[in-house]
VOGU-791282 format. One record per residue: x, y, z of N, C-alpha, C in turn. Coordinates in steps of 0.001 Angstrom, whole numbers. Atoms other than C-alpha are relative to their C-alpha. Example, Ala and Ser with C-alpha at 12.3 -4.5 7.8 and 13.67 -1.06 7.14 Angstrom:
REM residues 2
[atom [890, -1190, 0], [12300, -4500, 7800], [900, 1200, 0]] [atom [-820, -1190, -60], [13670, -1060, 7140], [-770, 1090, 730]] 
END
This chain:
REM residues 352
[atom [936, -1025, -488], [93876, 74385, 150329], [-1234, 16, -889]] [atom [1227, -87, 764], [90193, 74356, 149244], [-487, 1436, 17]] [atom [338, -1402, 156], [88893, 77654, 147961], [-1490, 167, -194]] [atom [1389, -313, 272], [85458, 79248, 147996], [-159, 333, -1470]] [atom [246, -261, 1420], [83832, 79647, 144607], [358, 1444, -334]] [atom [-408, -1319, 439], [85320, 82578, 142716], [1475, 252, 188]] [atom [-1431, -168, -189], [88874, 82299, 144030], [761, -758, -1073]] [atom [-750, 597, 1091], [91574, 81415, 141529], [1435, -310, 392]] [atom [-1362, 328, -403], [94678, 80702, 143604], [377, -1379, -525]] [atom [-536, 1269, 481], [96868, 77861, 142254], [-676, -472, -1283]] [atom [706, 372, 1228], [94859, 77910, 138985], [-1107, -1009, 245]] [atom [1089, 928, -309], [92059, 76002, 140721], [-1316, 678, -342]] [atom [1274, -565, 407], [88901, 76894, 138863], [-1133, -854, 544]] [atom [1130, 732, -565], [85656, 75952, 140563], [-1062, -168, -1077]] [atom [1062, 307, 943], [83162, 74243, 138274], [-1089, -766, 733]] [atom [1108, 687, -632], [79720, 73138, 139389], [-586, -1005, -972]] [atom [603, 1048, 810], [78420, 69838, 138056], [-1351, -305, 605]] [atom [1328, 191, -546], [74683, 69786, 138572], [-567, -1333, -455]] [atom [631, 1268, 351], [72630, 66627, 138609], [-1364, -59, 667]] [atom [1302, 193, -616], [69112, 65554, 139342], [132, -812, 1275]] [atom [-12, 763, -1242], [68278, 64124, 142741], [2, -1491, -284]] [atom [136, 1433, 264], [67374, 60763, 141184], [1312, -630, -408]] [atom [-1269, 572, 453], [70818, 60301, 139661], [897, -385, 1160]] [atom [-894, 246, -1131], [72500, 60408, 143062], [-621, -843, 1092]] [atom [623, 587, -1178], [69933, 58951, 145410], [-951, -1129, -297]] [atom [906, 1094, 330], [68003, 56271, 143536], [320, -1228, 840]] [atom [-196, 1222, -769], [67506, 53302, 145816], [505, 210, 1413]] [atom [-518, -242, -1342], [68754, 54996, 148985], [-1071, 683, 843]] [atom [1094, -574, -776], [65922, 55544, 151524], [480, 1043, 990]] [atom [-325, -1067, -943], [65772, 58422, 153983], [514, -598, 1303]] [atom [-513, 420, -1302], [67817, 58050, 157201], [167, 1227, 887]] [atom [-280, -1074, -951], [68287, 60116, 160312], [1496, 96, 224]] [atom [-1402, -155, -367], [71617, 61441, 161529], [321, -958, 1143]] [atom [-277, 974, -1044], [73168, 58566, 163544], [576, 624, 1265]] [atom [-567, -645, -1172], [74817, 61067, 165882], [-1080, 664, 861]] [atom [1063, -680, -714], [71444, 62519, 166900], [-1092, -933, 489]] [atom [1087, 894, -371], [69100, 59546, 167098], [365, -1427, -367]] [atom [-258, 1396, 360], [69139, 55723, 167055], [-518, -281, -1407]] [atom [389, 353, 1362], [68996, 54319, 163523], [304, -1467, -225]] [atom [-345, 1378, 331], [69030, 50854, 161953], [1445, -80, -478]] [atom [-1352, 201, 519], [72378, 49382, 161014], [32, 307, -1492]] [atom [-163, -276, 1418], [73656, 50547, 157653], [1474, -42, -318]] [atom [-1391, 71, 395], [76852, 50485, 155669], [204, 761, -1288]] [atom [-323, -799, 1178], [78636, 52194, 152825], [-535, -637, -1267]] [atom [481, 680, 1190], [77413, 49542, 150367], [-1504, 129, -163]] [atom [1451, -155, 63], [73758, 50313, 151164], [-393, 1255, 772]] [atom [132, -1224, -774], [73895, 53891, 152355], [-1387, 597, -145]] [atom [1298, -649, 14], [70642, 55560, 153307], [163, 1484, -276]] [atom [-77, -1360, 507], [69867, 58988, 151953], [-292, 1052, 1063]] [atom [293, -1109, -913], [70151, 62138, 154097], [-1179, 831, -501]] [atom [1195, -741, 379], [67072, 64366, 154129], [301, 1159, -940]] [atom [-312, -1177, 819], [68892, 67264, 152429], [717, -361, -1281]] [atom [-756, 419, 1186], [70262, 65216, 149526], [-449, 727, -1260]] [atom [497, -638, 1219], [68062, 67040, 147016], [726, 1293, -302]] [atom [-717, -1252, 209], [70207, 70155, 147491], [1474, -210, -333]] [atom [-1413, 290, 194], [73518, 68398, 146838], [382, -25, -1477]] [atom [-570, 141, 1329], [75747, 68450, 143751], [1511, -108, 159]] [atom [-1459, -11, 13], [79377, 67740, 142913], [477, 1340, -559]] [atom [-694, -1171, 531], [81537, 70816, 142441], [1422, -426, -332]] [atom [-1358, 344, 411], [84725, 70266, 140458], [912, 1170, 332]] [atom [-949, -1047, -359], [87473, 72294, 142130], [1184, -3, -953]] [atom [-973, 149, 1079], [90122, 70948, 139754], [69, -1466, -388]] [atom [-106, 1374, 489], [90720, 67848, 137649], [1033, -34, -1122]] [atom [-1074, 103, 993], [93932, 67002, 135769], [143, -1433, -524]] [atom [-64, 1403, 406], [93084, 63365, 134970], [-346, -169, -1475]] [atom [318, 340, 1382], [92522, 61609, 131656], [-1492, 198, -285]] [atom [1420, -127, 343], [89248, 62122, 129760], [-731, -1321, 201]] [atom [804, 1203, -118], [86400, 59674, 130186], [162, -853, -1264]] [atom [-232, 868, 1165], [86746, 56621, 127891], [-1076, 105, -1062]] [atom [1089, -183, 957], [83354, 57265, 126254], [-785, 1234, 393]] [atom [873, -1136, -264], [80952, 60167, 125961], [-1356, -552, 408]] [atom [1235, 603, -489], [78017, 59158, 128136], [-589, 881, 1100]] [atom [620, -851, -1026], [75485, 61068, 130280], [160, -532, 1423]] [atom [-203, 550, -1343], [76243, 58729, 133188], [1085, 754, 759]] [atom [-1087, -738, -656], [79331, 60877, 133879], [-423, 1384, 501]] [atom [377, -1380, -283], [77346, 64102, 134273], [20, 366, 1483]] [atom [-42, -421, -1406], [76952, 64024, 138083], [1403, 268, 524]] [atom [-1371, -91, -515], [80720, 63656, 138592], [901, 835, -886]] [atom [-922, -616, 942], [82313, 65023, 135470], [976, -1035, -534]] [atom [-978, 846, 664], [85417, 63588, 133851], [507, -1135, 894]] [atom [-660, 1102, -696], [86697, 60132, 134878], [635, -936, -1018]] [atom [-734, 890, 886], [89382, 58309, 132923], [1228, -542, 697]] [atom [-1177, 647, -571], [92368, 56074, 133614], [1065, -149, -1082]] [atom [-1073, 218, 978], [95771, 55705, 131936], [116, -1476, -349]] [atom [-316, 1391, 301], [96973, 52548, 130248], [830, -565, 1141]] [atom [-681, 580, -1137], [98141, 50202, 132982], [1256, -751, -383]] [atom [-1185, 811, 276], [101297, 48121, 133288], [-394, -1309, -685]] [atom [323, 1217, 741], [101525, 44974, 131188], [102, -1257, 859]] [atom [-253, 1195, -796], [102541, 42618, 134006], [-881, -119, 1238]] [atom [910, 42, -1138], [99835, 43398, 136579], [-1125, 994, -255]] [atom [1067, -995, 169], [96577, 45345, 136965], [430, 1385, 491]] [atom [-60, -1340, -558], [96430, 49090, 137460], [-904, -8, 1233]] [atom [752, 122, -1246], [95317, 49300, 141108], [-372, 1381, 521]] [atom [484, -1226, -627], [93163, 52113, 142422], [-856, -382, 1203]] [atom [696, 305, -1245], [91666, 52249, 145910], [-1074, 1042, 275]] [atom [1082, -912, -352], [88562, 53847, 147376], [-277, -131, 1488]] [atom [240, -27, -1438], [88282, 54825, 151040], [-730, 1287, 374]] [atom [563, -1200, -609], [86320, 57271, 153165], [581, 103, 1401]] [atom [-568, -220, -1326], [87824, 58815, 156289], [-581, 1265, 611]] [atom [424, -1201, -711], [86949, 61377, 158933], [1046, 1098, -186]] [atom [-961, -1098, 85], [88666, 64752, 159179], [1323, -348, 670]] [atom [-1222, 379, -698], [91159, 63188, 161577], [532, -1361, -460]] [atom [-625, 1153, 635], [91888, 60209, 159306], [-507, -1360, 421]] [atom [536, 1273, -477], [89711, 57502, 160880], [-917, -613, -1064]] [atom [825, 668, 1002], [88112, 54906, 158585], [-1058, -909, 617]] [atom [1011, 815, -667], [86087, 52957, 161167], [-123, 426, 1461]] [atom [241, -320, -1402], [84487, 53844, 164497], [118, -1229, 886]] [atom [17, 1289, -694], [84603, 50138, 165457], [-1343, -163, 733]] [atom [1256, 246, -682], [81860, 48639, 167623], [-1136, -254, -969]] [atom [1193, 239, 809], [78340, 48587, 166217], [-95, 916, -1213]] [atom [6, -924, 1149], [79049, 51461, 163805], [1385, -10, -647]] [atom [-1373, 212, 461], [82170, 50067, 162177], [196, 188, -1493]] [atom [-127, -13, 1449], [81429, 50501, 158482], [406, 1363, -546]] [atom [-312, -1250, 675], [82541, 53119, 155994], [-1202, 913, -119]] [atom [1202, -814, 76], [78929, 54262, 155736], [-224, 828, 1242]] [atom [121, -760, -1243], [79005, 55328, 159375], [930, 1203, 3]] [atom [-913, -1131, 159], [81966, 57561, 158529], [-513, 942, -1080]] [atom [354, -784, 1178], [80654, 58733, 155156], [-1266, 826, 183]] [atom [1304, -657, -121], [76954, 59537, 155711], [-289, 903, -1207]] [atom [104, -806, 1214], [76871, 60729, 152100], [-513, -826, -1166]] [atom [456, 723, 1193], [74785, 59575, 149106], [950, 170, -1180]] [atom [-957, -195, 1101], [77386, 61086, 146775], [1163, -973, 110]] [atom [-1087, 954, -201], [80081, 58897, 148305], [-434, -1391, -451]] [atom [495, 1316, 432], [77926, 55807, 147748], [-140, -65, -1515]] [atom [131, -38, 1466], [77194, 56863, 144157], [1370, -80, -657]] [atom [-1354, 50, 549], [80891, 57434, 143510], [580, -1406, 110]] [atom [-441, 1384, -114], [81591, 53939, 144797], [-472, -817, -1199]] [atom [523, 697, 1178], [79341, 52616, 142021], [722, 427, -1272]] [atom [-699, -481, 1193], [81037, 54823, 139422], [1380, -642, -117]] [atom [-1327, 613, 23], [84471, 53472, 140394], [-94, -1499, -258]] [atom [199, 1422, 260], [83178, 49900, 140440], [-326, -265, -1464]] [atom [387, 190, 1401], [81749, 50369, 136952], [1208, -86, -927]] [atom [-1198, -6, 838], [85286, 50849, 135594], [967, -1136, 331]] [atom [-942, 1010, -494], [86883, 47910, 137431], [-268, -1370, -619]] [atom [113, 1401, 412], [87588, 44416, 136132], [-132, -919, 1205]] [atom [149, 771, -1215], [87553, 43254, 139742], [54, 911, 1203]] [atom [-25, -716, -1270], [86935, 44495, 143300], [749, -872, 989]] [atom [-871, 751, -897], [89651, 43384, 145726], [-285, 345, 1455]] [atom [277, -197, -1426], [88937, 42885, 149446], [636, -1117, 812]] [atom [-349, 1052, -937], [90127, 40982, 152466], [-1266, -679, 492]] [atom [1168, 724, -484], [87809, 38375, 153951], [-633, 677, 1204]] [atom [586, -681, -1147], [87363, 40497, 157074], [-1071, 998, -420]] [atom [1017, -919, 511], [85442, 43023, 154960], [-1309, -748, -227]] [atom [1195, 803, 233], [83025, 40287, 153890], [-620, -466, 1310]] [atom [523, 486, -1283], [82698, 38905, 157417], [-677, 1118, 788]] [atom [600, -1122, -715], [81964, 42358, 158865], [-1382, 318, -576]] [atom [1294, -246, 620], [79174, 42907, 156333], [-998, -1079, 404]] [atom [864, 1102, -411], [77785, 39491, 157249], [-424, 156, 1464]] [atom [316, -188, -1416], [77961, 40235, 160987], [-1092, 1046, 184]] [atom [976, -1069, -134], [75964, 43435, 160534], [-1415, -447, -333]] [atom [1319, 470, 434], [73114, 41445, 159002], [-554, -1126, 854]] [atom [531, 984, -930], [72748, 38928, 161796], [526, -1399, -229]] [atom [-570, 1344, -13], [73584, 35314, 162565], [-474, -859, -1159]] [atom [550, 823, 1076], [71360, 33894, 159810], [380, 490, -1390]] [atom [-339, -571, 1299], [72794, 36053, 157038], [1146, -752, -662]] [atom [-1109, 540, 778], [75006, 34687, 154272], [781, 1133, -664]] [atom [-786, -1122, 495], [76399, 38148, 153629], [-566, 625, -1258]] [atom [428, -745, 1178], [76232, 40299, 150532], [968, -256, -1148]] [atom [-922, -70, 1122], [77744, 40621, 147099], [323, 1473, -219]] [atom [-440, -1368, 234], [79675, 43754, 146105], [-134, 275, -1494]] [atom [294, -226, 1398], [78341, 45149, 142853], [-486, 1428, -224]] [atom [567, -1288, 388], [77200, 48256, 140982], [-1504, -74, 200]] [atom [1426, -6, -309], [73706, 49132, 142250], [-773, 941, -904]] [atom [708, -1018, 779], [72764, 52285, 140342], [-253, -494, -1428]] [atom [304, 528, 1349], [70962, 51277, 137086], [744, 708, -1119]] [atom [-711, -750, 1045], [72544, 54056, 135030], [1466, -409, -62]] [atom [-1403, 385, -31], [76007, 53018, 136158], [194, -1474, -362]] [atom [-59, 1374, 516], [75253, 49343, 135524], [19, 16, -1528]] [atom [20, -113, 1448], [74454, 50354, 131969], [1327, 565, -519]] [atom [-1316, -515, 390], [77668, 52386, 131792], [1023, -1120, 12]] [atom [-921, 1132, -69], [79585, 49299, 132886], [-146, -903, -1221]] [atom [226, 822, 1197], [77976, 47343, 130051], [607, 667, -1235]] [atom [-548, -722, 1150], [78936, 50048, 127532], [1524, -19, 3]] [atom [-1461, 61, -108], [82525, 49919, 128821], [536, -1406, -270]] [atom [-412, 1365, 321], [82577, 46192, 128025], [539, -774, 1182]] [atom [-572, 609, -1202], [83221, 45129, 131615], [-662, -1319, 400]] [atom [614, 1273, -354], [80763, 42245, 131879], [-503, -21, 1436]] [atom [502, 137, -1372], [79632, 40881, 135233], [996, 550, 1006]] [atom [-876, -410, -1092], [80972, 42326, 138467], [804, -1215, 475]] [atom [-842, 1073, -525], [83853, 40289, 139909], [523, 402, 1373]] [atom [-509, -202, -1349], [84612, 40070, 143636], [1205, -896, 219]] [atom [-1255, 731, -202], [88165, 39026, 144553], [406, 146, 1459]] [atom [-304, -13, -1423], [89129, 38064, 148100], [1397, -565, 262]] [atom [-1304, 476, -458], [92512, 37633, 149779], [-204, -703, 1326]] [atom [222, 757, -1224], [92515, 34912, 152427], [964, -1173, 101]] [atom [-775, 1217, -228], [94563, 32139, 153988], [-857, -1242, -92]] [atom [962, 1098, 169], [91406, 29989, 153660], [48, -1002, 1147]] [atom [33, 865, -1181], [91772, 28581, 157178], [-1395, 93, 610]] [atom [1355, 5, -544], [88300, 27577, 158326], [-1015, 709, -867]] [atom [929, -679, 901], [86674, 29242, 155304], [-903, -1018, -687]] [atom [1005, 846, 640], [83469, 27480, 154210], [-714, 846, -1050]] [atom [562, -815, 1068], [82462, 28880, 150823], [-1524, -13, -4]] [atom [1456, 114, 26], [78877, 27667, 151236], [-671, 939, 994]] [atom [563, -905, -991], [78394, 30089, 154166], [-123, 1435, -507]] [atom [6, -1358, 552], [78728, 33133, 151899], [-632, -21, -1392]] [atom [717, 50, 1274], [76301, 33815, 149053], [799, 600, -1147]] [atom [-800, -583, 1078], [78924, 35791, 147142], [672, -1082, -835]] [atom [-661, 1084, 724], [80466, 32433, 146172], [-980, -929, -710]] [atom [983, 844, 677], [77194, 31000, 144786], [128, 59, -1518]] [atom [-219, -121, 1434], [78034, 32317, 141315], [-1188, 481, -799]] [atom [1189, -401, 754], [74540, 33511, 140420], [-86, 1504, -238]] [atom [92, -1452, 128], [75119, 37269, 140811], [1306, 605, -519]] [atom [-1306, -530, 404], [78843, 38021, 140485], [980, -1148, -204]] [atom [-1117, 940, 89], [81975, 36198, 139411], [890, 204, 1225]] [atom [-861, -117, -1181], [84372, 35465, 142258], [1348, -664, -248]] [atom [-1339, 581, 21], [88074, 34743, 142678], [577, 116, 1397]] [atom [-658, 7, -1297], [90192, 33941, 145709], [1504, -66, -208]] [atom [-1459, 6, 4], [93868, 34781, 146156], [460, -601, 1321]] [atom [-385, 696, -1208], [95542, 32438, 148624], [1339, -701, -203]] [atom [-1241, 779, 73], [98589, 30317, 149400], [-280, -1354, -651]] [atom [228, 1346, 535], [99111, 26883, 147795], [-734, -911, 974]] [atom [698, 821, -989], [98010, 25240, 151057], [-1459, 435, 123]] [atom [1368, -498, -42], [94934, 27477, 151159], [-796, -462, -1200]] [atom [674, 474, 1210], [94098, 26513, 147585], [-408, -1464, 134]] [atom [329, 1413, -217], [94210, 22839, 148536], [-1210, -148, 920]] [atom [1140, 66, -914], [91802, 23428, 151416], [-1294, 374, -713]] [atom [1200, -429, 710], [89350, 25243, 149160], [-432, -1028, -1038]] [atom [329, 990, 1026], [89538, 22677, 146355], [-579, -1265, 605]] [atom [508, 1198, -663], [88846, 19916, 148857], [-1477, 118, 355]] [atom [1408, -193, -327], [85442, 21458, 149606], [-915, -477, -1123]] [atom [829, 378, 1129], [84153, 20775, 146089], [-1237, 883, -116]] [atom [1271, -695, 167], [80915, 22199, 144715], [82, 1461, -374]] [atom [-152, -1409, 372], [82344, 25600, 143798], [994, 134, -1154]] [atom [-909, -8, 1147], [84025, 24982, 140460], [27, 1348, -701]] [atom [74, -1309, 654], [82914, 28441, 139269], [850, 1051, 711]] [atom [-861, -939, -731], [85111, 30148, 141899], [1439, -186, -469]] [atom [-1388, 59, 452], [88534, 30965, 140461], [930, 89, 1203]] [atom [-949, 21, -1109], [91276, 30032, 142926], [1405, 217, -551]] [atom [-1344, -342, 468], [94675, 31637, 142366], [963, -148, 1166]] [atom [-982, 268, -1056], [97550, 30284, 144462], [1334, 631, -356]] [atom [-1320, -601, 204], [100840, 32095, 144906], [782, -93, 1304]] [atom [-831, 134, -1185], [103685, 31437, 147300], [525, -1411, 143]] [atom [-549, 1322, -286], [104997, 28290, 148970], [-664, -557, 1256]] [atom [714, 640, -1113], [102929, 25981, 151198], [-969, 1004, 632]] [atom [893, -946, -666], [101278, 28267, 153798], [402, 1458, -239]] [atom [-476, -1361, 255], [103316, 31304, 152708], [-687, 556, -1256]] [atom [744, -628, 1092], [101372, 33717, 150486], [813, 1133, -605]] [atom [-724, -1035, 741], [102984, 35919, 147807], [-1028, 922, -652]] [atom [1032, -906, 490], [100638, 38862, 147327], [365, 602, -1349]] [atom [-402, -622, 1261], [102645, 40513, 144545], [-164, -962, -1164]] [atom [144, 992, 1065], [102721, 37303, 142516], [-1474, -275, -289]] [atom [1430, 235, 193], [98999, 36750, 143080], [-639, 1124, -801]] [atom [525, -1142, 755], [98229, 40253, 141793], [386, -119, -1477]] [atom [-431, 192, 1390], [100277, 39547, 138653], [-823, -1090, -686]] [atom [787, 1095, 575], [98346, 36318, 138140], [-1416, 438, -367]] [atom [1313, -516, 386], [95097, 38280, 138071], [18, 502, -1430]] [atom [-133, -488, 1382], [96331, 39906, 134868], [239, -1170, -950]] [atom [-378, 1104, 875], [97792, 36701, 133451], [-1132, -1005, -222]] [atom [931, 1124, 64], [94997, 34265, 134227], [-1455, 402, -264]] [atom [1403, -383, 235], [91707, 36207, 134224], [-127, 1418, -561]] [atom [-11, -1250, 767], [92688, 39401, 132365], [-571, 1189, 774]] [atom [386, -1173, -784], [92114, 41894, 135191], [995, 1108, -295]] [atom [-868, -1130, 363], [93523, 45155, 133822], [-120, 1147, 998]] [atom [234, -1081, -956], [91959, 47588, 136316], [-649, -609, 1240]] [atom [403, 648, -1242], [91605, 46474, 139922], [-304, 1061, 1051]] [atom [427, -937, -1041], [89660, 48433, 142557], [121, -682, 1351]] [atom [-139, 525, -1357], [90725, 47795, 146162], [-889, 804, 939]] [atom [885, -643, -964], [88044, 48561, 148762], [340, -370, 1441]] [atom [-461, 230, -1366], [90011, 47406, 151777], [-35, -1448, 424]] [atom [-144, -1059, -992], [90412, 46952, 154473], [1421, 544, 131]] [atom [-1286, -653, -214], [93346, 48854, 155935], [1199, -938, -21]] [atom [-1136, 939, 3], [95532, 45755, 156430], [385, -379, -1420]] [atom [-281, 329, 1392], [95194, 44764, 152772], [598, 1197, -722]] [atom [-561, -1193, 629], [95797, 48345, 151663], [1459, 182, 397]] [atom [-1379, -164, -454], [98940, 48551, 153802], [940, -989, -650]] [atom [-831, 1019, 650], [100253, 45315, 152311], [274, 372, -1453]] [atom [-177, -425, 1388], [99682, 46576, 148765], [928, 1211, -85]] [atom [-813, -1217, 11], [101238, 49949, 149579], [1469, -315, 255]] [atom [-1389, 342, -306], [104373, 48393, 151072], [681, -704, -1163]] [atom [-542, 651, 1193], [104802, 46412, 147856], [76, 948, -1197]] [atom [-19, -970, 1089], [104463, 49560, 145752], [-1025, -274, -1077]] [atom [973, 435, 991], [101337, 48212, 144046], [-1192, 933, -153]] [atom [1127, -918, 102], [98890, 51068, 144642], [363, 1136, -948]] [atom [-268, -1034, 998], [98760, 53371, 141618], [-784, 1282, 249]] [atom [852, -1165, -242], [95895, 55669, 142575], [-852, -243, 1234]] [atom [930, 123, -1125], [93687, 56390, 145551], [-1061, 1077, -95]] [atom [1136, -906, -107], [90242, 57950, 145699], [-340, 76, 1481]] [atom [155, -173, -1436], [89733, 59389, 149166], [-1082, 1041, 294]] [atom [1054, -904, -449], [86511, 60872, 150500], [295, 432, 1429]] [atom [-180, -531, -1346], [86926, 63141, 153525], [-1367, 453, 502]] [atom [1303, -312, -583], [83784, 63233, 155650], [168, 1052, 1095]] [atom [-157, -1108, -962], [83192, 66346, 157804], [-408, -382, 1419]] [atom [201, 388, -1386], [83164, 64479, 161108], [1366, -214, 637]] [atom [-1229, 269, -737], [85815, 64102, 163796], [-300, -1086, 1025]] [atom [318, 1186, -791], [86051, 60790, 165655], [956, -249, 1160]] [atom [-992, 368, -1001], [89284, 60442, 167633], [471, -1433, -202]] [atom [-566, 1312, 286], [91577, 57421, 167477], [-262, -1026, 1100]] [atom [224, 937, -1100], [91086, 55883, 170929], [-1500, -142, 244]] [atom [1419, 242, -245], [87675, 54261, 171410], [-347, 434, 1419]] [atom [334, -497, -1348], [85996, 56052, 174353], [-610, -1103, 864]] [atom [498, 1053, -889], [85035, 53992, 177407], [-1506, -173, -47]] [atom [1460, 110, 37], [81337, 54751, 176962], [-513, -720, -1254]] [atom [444, 713, 1200], [81253, 53075, 173521], [-108, -1497, 283]] [atom [192, 1432, -191], [79827, 49572, 173645], [892, -773, -962]] [atom [-932, 773, 817], [82347, 47030, 172389], [-613, -1311, -456]] [atom [352, 1330, 452], [81853, 43918, 170328], [748, -1025, 837]] [atom [-649, 1062, -777], [82800, 40585, 171869], [1468, -129, -370]] [atom [-1382, 136, 456], [85967, 40502, 169759], [882, 1158, 433]] [atom [-756, -1180, -424], [87006, 43918, 171128], [197, 70, 1515]] [atom [44, -112, -1453], [86485, 43226, 174825], [1368, -125, 664]] [atom [-1267, 299, -674], [89975, 41930, 175641], [1122, 971, -347]] [atom [-1031, -945, 425], [91853, 44857, 174057], [-25, 1212, 929]] [atom [39, -1089, -990], [92815, 47358, 176808], [-128, 1381, -630]] [atom [31, -1295, 686], [93495, 50321, 174513], [-399, -257, -1449]] [atom [538, 302, 1324], [91295, 49954, 171449], [142, 1215, -906]] [atom [-303, -1107, 906], [92511, 52109, 168566], [-765, -154, -1307]] [atom [705, 10, 1284], [90423, 53020, 165534], [1003, 57, -1145]] [atom [-978, 84, 1093], [92130, 52284, 162197], [-23, 1204, -926]] [atom [-118, -948, 1108], [93354, 54630, 159491], [49, -808, -1290]] [atom [-29, 696, 1291], [93570, 53796, 155762], [1141, -1005, -65]] [atom [-1211, 810, 138], [97090, 52351, 156076], [169, -856, 1244]] [atom [-165, 911, -1118], [97121, 49286, 158335], [1334, -711, -45]] [atom [-1259, 739, -55], [100216, 47427, 159493], [1203, 912, 72]] [atom [-1264, -730, -77], [103857, 48460, 159457], [105, 1035, -1108]] [atom [-107, -1078, 976], [104507, 51767, 157738], [1400, 205, -526]] [atom [-1264, -355, 621], [107469, 53556, 156198], [862, 852, 935]] [atom [-900, -957, -627], [110516, 55360, 157508], [-51, 1313, -779]] [atom [-44, -1292, 690], [111178, 58979, 156544], [538, -165, -1413]] [atom [-619, 186, 1312], [113359, 57804, 153639], [-848, -851, -934]] [atom [790, 911, 811], [110709, 55334, 152431], [-1380, 528, -353]] [atom [1372, -467, 231], [107544, 57431, 152433], [-251, 196, -1491]] [atom [366, -160, 1401], [105710, 57496, 149112], [-555, 1403, -237]] [atom [446, -1340, 373], [104772, 60680, 147274], [-1080, -112, -1075]] [atom [1187, 90, 841], [101565, 61418, 145424], [-305, 1337, -654]] [atom [509, -1178, 683], [100160, 63876, 142897], [-1490, 147, 309]] [atom [1426, -280, -252], [96844, 65487, 143899], [-641, 266, -1355]] [atom [435, -18, 1394], [95048, 64763, 140642], [-1315, 733, -200]] [atom [1280, -691, 134], [91546, 66036, 141264], [-624, 199, 1370]] [atom [711, -278, -1255], [89279, 67468, 143936], [-1410, 487, -326]] [atom [1394, -403, 118], [85514, 67772, 144167], [-580, 163, 1400]] [atom [706, -92, -1264], [83084, 68672, 146897], [-1489, -169, -248]] [atom [1457, 87, 4], [79446, 67915, 147658], [-439, 279, 1425]] [atom [292, -427, -1357], [78007, 69698, 150628], [1304, 308, 707]] [atom [-1247, -198, -744], [80785, 69575, 153225], [962, -1170, -161]] [atom [-880, 1129, 266], [82322, 66349, 151876], [984, 347, -1120]] [atom [-1044, -228, 996], [85565, 66441, 149898], [364, -1337, -656]] [atom [-282, 1207, 765], [86347, 63915, 147142], [1311, 187, -762]] [atom [-1341, -184, 541], [90045, 63605, 146301], [451, -1206, -809]] [atom [-639, 1050, 783], [92020, 61612, 143777], [1503, 273, -35]] [atom [-1456, -118, -31], [95760, 60984, 144094], [621, -1086, -872]] [atom [-740, 977, 807], [98245, 59264, 141775], [1438, -88, 509]] [atom [-1341, 252, -527], [101500, 57712, 142916], [1067, 578, -907]] [atom [-1178, -466, 733], [104695, 59468, 141874], [1036, -1110, 36]] [atom [-954, 1104, 54], [106910, 56625, 140744], [1424, 523, 34]] [atom [-1389, -419, -123], [110608, 56766, 141525], [275, 727, 1287]] [atom [-191, -643, -1298], [110011, 58383, 144926], [-293, -1025, 1078]] [atom [200, 959, -1062], [110217, 56481, 148158], [655, -1327, -362]] [atom [-565, 1335, 234], [111231, 52833, 148394], [-1045, -1042, 257]] [atom [919, 1112, -213], [108974, 49850, 147846], [710, -1075, 788]] [atom [-556, 1047, -837], [109563, 47212, 150496], [-556, -1324, -492]] [atom [455, 1257, 578], [109383, 43781, 148964], [529, -1154, 826]] [atom [-384, 1195, -722], [109402, 40463, 150768], [-88, 190, 1495]] 
END
C-alpha cells in the first residue's frame, strides 16, 4: 500500500529527494504524449522528456537496502543505492523492467519498447544509475534486433551504455571501466558485422551461446575483441553454466539483466535472479492487442496476439512460486519505483 505524505502506517516514512531538472533530464528532448498525438519513434534507451519534467522529483517512501558504496553527489536524485556481496560462483543478478499498471511490458506493434510504457525521464535516469553499478548488461538478441528495427533498414543498431555524464563519472569512480554488453543467442544466422555494438570501439561485448553457436561465430573472423563463452553440448545451451563462466572468465560480479521477458523467465526458472527493480507506469494497456492496432509483418499470422509480461515462458506451480522482500519504494509524479530481493529457501528452482 502506498501512502500519502504524512502517513506512517507500516513504519513507511516518506522522504523527498529533490534534484535539479538538469540532473534528471540532460540529453532528453521534449516529447508529446504518444496517446494524444503522433510522435517520432522512441525507446526507453533514448527517452524523450515530458514537458512537466521540471516539477518532478524522487520521493523515498521506504528503503531498507545497503548503503551506497561511496559518498557521491551523483546519488542525490535517487538517494541510497547499494548491493550486498554476491555469491562466489556466479554474478549477483539484478533486473530492471518497466510495466503498466496491469503488468504489460510491451504494447507490441510500432510502440513496442519499454519507453512507450514508461514515458518517464526518471525511469530512463534510473536505468543509467543501475547500469553504472553493473559489470555487464545482459540481454537477448531480440532486444538488440528490436532496437535496430525501430531505426530503419539501414541502421546497425545501438550500443547499451550509461548516457548521463554524471553517472558515467560515478561509474568511473566505482572502478567499473567500460560498459559491457552481453548477449544470449544460438548464433544461427547472426552476422556480427551487421551490428555496431560488436565493433568494439564504444563498449566491450560478450556472447553466451552453445558450443555449436561458438563455432559459427568464430568462423566469421574479424571480431577477436568479442568474448565468446560457450556452455552446453553441441546445439544445446546451458544458461546456468554460461552465467557462472561470466564470473570465472571475465570477472563479472554484478550483472544487470534488461530483458527481454523470455530471458528473464529462463533466469527465474533457474533461480538465478537475486533482485528486481520494477517501475510501474500509470497507464493501463490490456493484454490482448486490439484489432484496430496496426501489426508488424511478424505479428500478422498470430490470431490472438497477446502482450507480454515480465516473466516469459513456462511459469511455476503453486508450490514452486518464488517469494520476494519489498526492499524499497520511491515515486516520481505518478510513477512507482520498486526494488525486490529474492527470499532464498522459498519456492523451488527448476533446473534442466
